[in-house]
C-alpha positions as CSV (number, residue, x, y, z in Angstrom):
1,M,-25.7,-22.4,4.9
2,L,-23.5,-21.2,2.0
3,D,-25.1,-19.7,-1.1
4,K,-23.8,-21.9,-3.9
5,R,-24.7,-19.3,-6.5
6,S,-21.8,-17.0,-7.3
7,K,-21.9,-13.8,-9.3
8,N,-20.6,-14.1,-12.9
9,Y,-17.7,-11.7,-13.2
10,N,-16.6,-10.5,-16.7
11,E,-13.1,-9.2,-17.1
12,N,-13.8,-8.7,-20.9
13,K,-16.8,-6.3,-20.4
14,V,-14.7,-3.2,-19.3
15,A,-16.5,-0.2,-18.0
16,S,-13.3,1.9,-17.3
17,I,-9.8,2.0,-18.6
18,I,-6.9,3.8,-17.0
19,G,-4.6,4.1,-20.0
20,Q,-0.8,4.0,-20.3
21,G,0.7,7.4,-19.4
22,T,-2.2,8.2,-17.0
23,T,-1.7,8.5,-13.2
24,I,-4.7,8.7,-10.9
25,R,-4.3,9.6,-7.2
26,G,-7.2,9.0,-4.9
27,E,-10.1,6.6,-4.6
28,I,-11.8,4.8,-7.4
29,H,-15.2,3.1,-7.0
30,S,-16.8,1.2,-10.0
31,E,-19.7,-1.2,-10.5
32,G,-18.2,-2.5,-13.8
33,T,-14.8,-3.9,-14.7
34,I,-11.7,-1.6,-14.4
35,R,-8.7,-2.2,-16.6
36,V,-5.5,-0.5,-15.4
37,E,-2.7,0.1,-18.0
38,G,-1.4,3.2,-16.3
39,A,-0.7,4.0,-12.6
40,V,-3.0,4.4,-9.6
41,I,-2.0,5.6,-6.2
42,G,-4.7,5.3,-3.5
43,H,-7.6,2.8,-3.3
44,I,-9.6,0.9,-5.9
45,E,-13.0,-0.7,-5.1
46,C,-15.0,-2.6,-7.8
47,S,-18.1,-4.7,-7.7
48,D,-16.9,-6.7,-10.7
49,T,-13.3,-7.2,-11.8
50,I,-10.0,-5.3,-11.6
51,V,-7.6,-6.2,-14.3
52,V,-4.0,-4.9,-13.9
53,Q,-2.3,-5.1,-17.3
54,E,1.5,-5.7,-17.6
55,S,2.0,-2.0,-18.0
56,G,-0.1,-1.2,-14.9
57,K,1.6,0.0,-11.7
58,I,-0.6,0.3,-8.6
59,K,0.3,1.6,-5.2
60,A,-3.1,1.0,-3.6
61,D,-5.3,-1.5,-1.8
62,L,-7.7,-3.4,-4.2
63,V,-11.1,-4.7,-3.3
64,A,-13.2,-6.5,-6.0
65,G,-15.2,-9.6,-6.8
66,Q,-12.4,-10.8,-9.0
67,V,-8.8,-9.5,-9.4
68,I,-6.4,-10.4,-12.2
69,I,-2.8,-9.1,-11.9
70,S,-0.3,-9.1,-14.7
71,G,1.5,-5.8,-13.7
72,M,2.9,-4.5,-10.4
73,V,0.7,-4.0,-7.2
74,E,2.1,-2.6,-4.0
75,G,-0.8,-2.9,-1.5
76,N,-3.2,-5.4,-0.1
77,V,-5.6,-7.3,-2.5
78,F,-9.0,-8.6,-1.4
79,A,-11.1,-10.6,-3.9
80,H,-14.6,-11.8,-2.9
81,D,-14.4,-14.7,-5.3
82,R,-11.1,-15.1,-7.2
83,L,-7.6,-13.7,-7.4
84,E,-5.2,-14.5,-10.2
85,I,-1.6,-13.4,-10.5
86,T,-0.2,-14.2,-14.0
87,A,3.4,-15.0,-14.9
88,T,4.3,-11.3,-15.3
89,G,2.5,-10.2,-12.1
90,K,4.2,-8.8,-9.0
91,V,2.5,-8.3,-5.7
92,V,4.0,-6.8,-2.5
93,G,1.2,-6.9,0.1
94,D,-1.3,-9.3,1.6
95,I,-3.7,-11.2,-0.5
96,T,-7.1,-12.6,0.5
97,A,-9.6,-14.6,-1.5
98,P,-11.5,-17.9,-1.5
99,R,-9.8,-19.0,-4.7
100,I,-6.2,-18.0,-5.7
101,S,-4.1,-18.8,-8.7
102,I,-0.5,-17.8,-8.8
103,A,1.7,-18.6,-11.8
104,E,5.1,-20.1,-11.5
105,G,7.9,-17.5,-11.1
106,V,5.6,-14.7,-9.8
107,L,7.1,-12.2,-7.3
108,F,4.8,-12.3,-4.3
109,E,5.8,-10.9,-0.9
110,G,3.2,-10.9,1.8
111,R,0.6,-13.1,3.5
112,C,-2.0,-15.2,1.9
113,T,-5.4,-15.9,3.5
114,M,-8.0,-18.3,1.9
115,K,-11.4,-19.0,3.4
116,A,-14.8,-20.0,2.0
117,P,-16.8,-17.3,0.3
118,G,-18.7,-15.2,2.9
119,E,-16.3,-16.2,5.7
120,I,-13.9,-13.3,5.0
121,K,-14.7,-9.7,5.1
122,P,-13.0,-6.9,3.1
123,P,-10.7,-4.6,5.1
124,S,-12.4,-1.5,6.5
125,R,-11.2,1.9,5.2
126,K,-9.8,4.5,7.6
127,P,-11.9,7.7,7.3
128,A,-10.3,10.4,5.2
129,D,-9.8,13.9,6.5
130,S,-11.0,17.0,4.7
131,N,-7.9,16.9,2.4
132,G,-8.7,13.4,1.3
133,Q,-5.8,11.9,3.2
134,E,-6.2,8.8,5.3
135,Q,-6.3,9.6,9.0
136,Q,-3.6,7.8,10.9
137,E,-4.6,6.0,14.1
138,L,-3.0,7.7,17.1
139,K,-1.6,5.4,19.7
140,V,-1.3,7.0,23.1
141,A,0.9,5.3,25.8
142,P,-0.9,4.7,29.1
């Protein structure tokens, strides 16, 4: 049985801001809303909302309860509840969420998966090596 109660996400109650002119490389984990006005390269995981402003440029996978994109995202986006790409947003990568809103004229290149809440699981992260780099899977021919 599905739980009809959903968490209330608040994109206006910002816990962290990555300002214009700032570039962060690596992993970001936050309980509260993250607003990105600068650049992030790596991985962002948030229990609340990730808001990518028009000036925001992200080359990372995003995992959050709610994701709102007005800037550029190159990477896969997973929202537990809702994903919105506004008229100025650009996404190159796969998107997954139970509810998706894409404005007319948006640049979106990738796959879209929509299922009921709880039926989709966020992507698993590959373990990082001692230098913080993602380990690549090795494929060995038989």
